[in-house]
Structure formats: C-alpha cells, structure tokens
C-alpha positions in Angstrom: 100.6 6.3 67.0 97.3 6.3 69.2 95.1 3.7 71.0 92.3 4.7 68.9 94.3 4.3 65.6 95.3 1.0 66.8 91.5 0.4 67.4 91.0 0.4 63.4 94.2 -1.2 62.4 93.5 -4.1 64.5 90.5 -5.2 62.7 90.2 -7.4 59.7 88.5 -6.7 56.4 85.5 -5.7 55.6 84.8 -4.5 59.1 88.1 -2.2 59.1 87.1 -0.7 56.2 83.6 -0.3 57.0 84.5 1.2 60.3 87.3 3.8 58.6 84.4 5.3 56.5 82.0 5.2 59.5 84.8 7.4 61.0 85.5 9.5 57.7 81.9 10.7 57.8 81.7 11.2 62.0 84.9 13.5 61.7 83.5 15.2 58.4 80.6 16.8 59.8 82.0 19.4 61.9 85.4 20.8 62.7 84.7 20.8 66.5 84.2 17.4 66.4 87.3 15.4 68.1 88.0 11.5 68.3 89.2 10.1 71.9 88.8 6.6 72.8 86.6 5.7 75.9 85.7 2.4 77.4 88.1 0.8 74.6 85.9 2.4 71.7 86.2 5.3 69.4 84.5 8.1 71.0 83.6 11.2 69.4 83.1 14.5 71.2 81.3 17.8 70.1 83.0 20.5 72.4 84.3 18.4 74.5 81.0 16.1 75.0 80.4 12.8 73.5 77.8 12.4 70.8 78.9 9.0 69.2 80.6 6.4 69.3 82.0 2.9 66.8 81.4 -0.1 68.1 81.4 -3.8 66.8 78.2 -6.2 68.2 79.9 -9.0 70.3 78.2 -12.1 68.3 78.4 -10.4 64.7 81.5 -8.4 64.5 79.1 -6.0 62.7 80.0 -2.3 63.1 77.3 0.2 64.4 77.1 3.7 65.7 76.0 4.4 69.0 74.1 7.6 69.5 74.3 8.8 73.3 71.4 11.2 73.2 69.3 8.4 71.0 66.6 8.9 73.2 66.1 12.2 71.0 66.4 10.6 67.4 63.2 9.2 65.7 64.3 6.6 62.6 63.0 3.3 61.9 66.6 1.9 61.6 67.7 3.3 65.1 67.3 0.5 67.6 67.2 0.7 71.2 67.5 -2.2 72.6 67.9 -2.3 76.9 69.2 1.0 76.5 67.0 3.9 77.8 68.8 7.2 76.5 71.3 5.5 73.9 70.3 4.2 70.2 72.7 2.6 68.0 72.6 2.5 63.9 73.8 -0.9 62.6 76.0 -1.5 59.5 76.1 -4.2 57.6 80.2 -4.5 56.6 79.5 -6.3 53.6 77.0 -4.0 51.6 77.4 -0.5 50.6 77.0 2.0 53.7 73.6 3.7 53.6 75.4 7.0 53.9 72.5 9.5 53.0 71.1 8.0 56.3 74.2 7.9 58.1 74.9 11.5 57.3 71.4 12.8 58.3 71.5 11.1 61.9 74.6 12.4 62.3 73.2 16.0 61.6 70.2 15.1 63.8 72.5 13.8 66.7 74.8 17.4 66.6 71.8 19.5 66.3 70.8 18.4 69.6 74.0 19.8 70.9 74.3 23.0 68.5 70.6 24.0 69.3 71.0 23.5 73.0 68.6 20.8 73.4 72.0 19.2 75.0 74.2 21.1 77.1 78.0 21.1 76.0 
C-alpha cells in the first residue's frame, strides 16, 4: 500500500469520505493526472507538474483543495490567506460537496497547464 493511500485510510469519518470524494473528482478530470505524496499530503500532478493538493485545516480538520497556481483563478470561494501564489477551496465535510464548483475550479486549473499559461 502506498503512503498516499494510508493518508486517506487514517482519517476518520466524515473527513475520510469527503477526502476520498475529492480525490476521485480530481483524478477523474484527466487521464494524465497522477497522484503522489509531497509534504505529507496528497499531491496531484498534470504531466509531472503539481497543480493541486488535498489537505486539512489544522484547527477545524476540514478538508480543502490547494491550487498551486491559484493566483490565476478567480472565484469568490477561493481563499488566499497569507499566500501570494496559491489559493485554497475549503470544504465542509458535513455538507454535500459543491461538486459543480469543484469541477469548474479543477477544469480551470487544468486549463492553465493545457493552454501553456503554466509550462509543463
């Protein structure tokens, strides 16, 4: 079993189910997306270049998607915090996933790599 798989298995519900659903959503966007683990968190790469991570907030334990090139993404629910380049999309694991929004953000992020805005 890979370390990245253990990351998910070691979570408790409802966090585990939420993270697994996010994982599936990310991996289903393109066959060239690969999953690895960097900095202790699941990392998703497009053609070998990291485009997003899954992580949990230290205080709330709520999951979020971290978009590496978030500076290029504009959405009212994306949070910058103290980051200059990255943005996060927080998710409440106790509610239904906003799957349309998540899919749109993932597609927008991937388009940055596919259209050459972010070289791969």
